[in-house]
C-alpha positions in Angstrom: -9.9 4.4 2.4 -10.1 6.2 -1.2 -12.7 4.8 -3.8 -12.6 2.0 -6.4 -15.3 2.9 -8.6 -17.8 4.7 -7.7 -18.1 3.8 -3.9 -15.8 4.1 -1.3 -13.4 0.8 -0.8 -13.9 -1.0 2.8 -10.4 -3.1 4.1 -12.4 -6.3 3.1 -13.1 -5.4 -0.3 -9.7 -4.1 -0.8 -8.4 -8.0 0.8 -10.8 -9.9 -1.5 -9.0 -8.0 -4.5 -5.5 -8.8 -3.3 -6.5 -12.0 -3.1 -7.6 -12.5 -6.3 -4.8 -11.5 -7.9 -2.4 -15.0 -8.6 1.1 -14.8 -6.9 2.3 -16.0 -9.8 2.2 -12.9 -12.0 4.0 -9.8 -11.9 1.8 -7.2 -10.3 2.4 -3.8 -10.0 0.1 -1.1 -7.7 0.4 2.5 -6.8 -1.1 4.1 -3.9 -1.8 7.9 -3.7 -1.8 9.7 -0.9 -1.6 7.3 1.5 -1.4 10.0 4.4 -5.0 11.1 3.5 -5.9 7.8 4.8 -6.8 7.7 8.5 -4.5 6.2 10.8 -6.2 3.6 12.3 -7.3 2.3 8.4 -3.7 3.2 7.3 -2.3 0.4 10.0 -4.7 -1.8 9.0 -3.8 -1.2 5.2 0.0 -1.6 5.5 -0.8 -4.5 7.7 -3.1 -6.3 4.8 -0.5 -5.3 2.4 2.2 -7.0 4.2 0.7 -10.1 4.2 -0.2 -9.8 0.3 3.5 -9.3 -0.1 4.4 -12.0 2.0 1.9 -14.8 -0.3 2.9 -12.4 -3.2 6.8 -12.0 -3.8 6.1 -10.8 -7.6 4.2 -8.2 -6.4 5.7 -4.3 -6.3 3.9 -1.3 -4.7 4.0 2.1 -5.4 3.3 4.5 -2.1 3.2 8.2 -2.1 2.2 10.4 0.9 4.0 13.1 2.9 7.4 12.3 4.4 6.5 10.8 7.7 4.7 8.2 5.5 7.9 6.7 5.1 8.8 6.0 8.3 5.4 4.4 8.9 5.6 1.9 5.5 8.9 0.9 6.4 7.8 0.0 10.3 4.4 -1.7 8.7 6.1 -3.3 5.8 9.3 -4.2 7.3 12.0 -5.3 5.0 10.1 -4.9 1.9 10.3 -1.2 1.6 12.7 0.7 0.0 12.1 4.6 0.3 12.5 7.4 -2.5 12.3 10.5 -1.9 11.0 13.1 -4.8 10.7 16.6 -4.3 11.6 19.8 -6.2 14.8 20.9 -6.6 16.5 23.8 -4.0 
């Protein structure tokens, strides 16, 4: 997983951070380059995000990554994911 501050973020740390966000507040988060996360950690992260989204419907998450990440995200986040392709014009 990426870094928070000057140390590597662990999944339990990330979940604690998510739990500290009030569910009634509109919240926006961005997770960049999800494809660079080790596959096992990616699955655990997406599962944690799904649980968080179920408890916090006002949260929106923007995830970037390679094209195959769309399928992984949609599968793990269920109906909570909308995908948008961004790329160069050809």
